N, C-alpha and C positions, 0 to 999 in steps of 0.2 A: 504493499499500500504506500501511499504519499506520506511523507513525513513533513506536516504543514509547520512552517516557521512563523514566528511572532510577527505583528504588523511592520511592514518596511516602509519608512518615510523619508529616506535619504534619497539624494539624486542619482546614486549609482548603488548597484547591487550586482554581485556575482553569483550566479546560480549554482545550485549543486545537483547532479542528477538524482532524482528519486524525491526532490523536495517540492513542496508548494510554497507559493507566496502570496500572502495578502498585501498588496500593494497600494498605498495611500500617496495620491498625488494632490491632495488638498492644497498644499503650499508649494510645490514645485513638480516639474515634470521628472520622470525617472527613466535612466537607462539600466535595462537589465541585460548583462552579458551572460551567454550561455556557455555551459562547460563544454570542453572537447568531447564530442558526441562517440559513444560506442553504441552499437546495434541494440534497439530496445531501451535506451535510456529515455526517460521523460522528465519534464519540467512542467509544472501547473502554476497558473497565475488566476488571481482573482482581483478585480477592481473593487478593493475595500471600501472605498468612500464614494464610490459613483462619480469620480472626477476624472476619468480618462478622456473625457470629451472636452474638458478645460485644459488640464495638464496632461497632455500625452504620455503613454508608456512606449518607449523605444526599445526594441529586443534586438540584440547584436549577437551573431553567431561568433564563436571562437574563430580566431584567424583561420582564414582559407575555407571555412565551411561554410554552407548554404541554408537557407530558410526558404521551404516552399519550392525547391528547384532552383530558385534565382541564382545569379551569378555569385560566385564567392564574397563573402563580406557584406552581402545586401542586407538591409536591416528591414524589420517588420514594425510599422508604426501603429500603435493601438488607440484609437480616438473615439471608441465606443463606449458610453456610459454602461456600468454594471457588466463589462465584459468579463468572461470566465473562460479559460481554454487549458488546454494540455497540448505541448509540443513533444513529439516522439521522434528518436534518432533513428532514420531508416538506411543510413550509408551515405557514401561519398557523393553518390549520383544525384540524389534529391535532397540529403541532409535532414534538417528538422522539419516535420510534416505536422499541420495541425490534425490532431487526433479527434478532436471534436470542434465544432464552430457553430 
């Protein structure tokens, strides 16, 4: 299962595979950096305060990795209030993929 962490309020956070993060962007935008992926790794995120539409969450892959098959080092910007999602690592070809959306 997912190991949920305390609420994150800082501007930057480095994720750990297997963890879930309640991210509060009430005061500032946040950048979440994904770990180097291993097949089957997962990272979950929830918009704790419903403020991703005001202060976005930017998800950045580990250096040289992909998100949703985009070119290496492409970021994912989340601007949807109350968004919650899980990214699963599928391998080098597609990288981190949305498990649910």
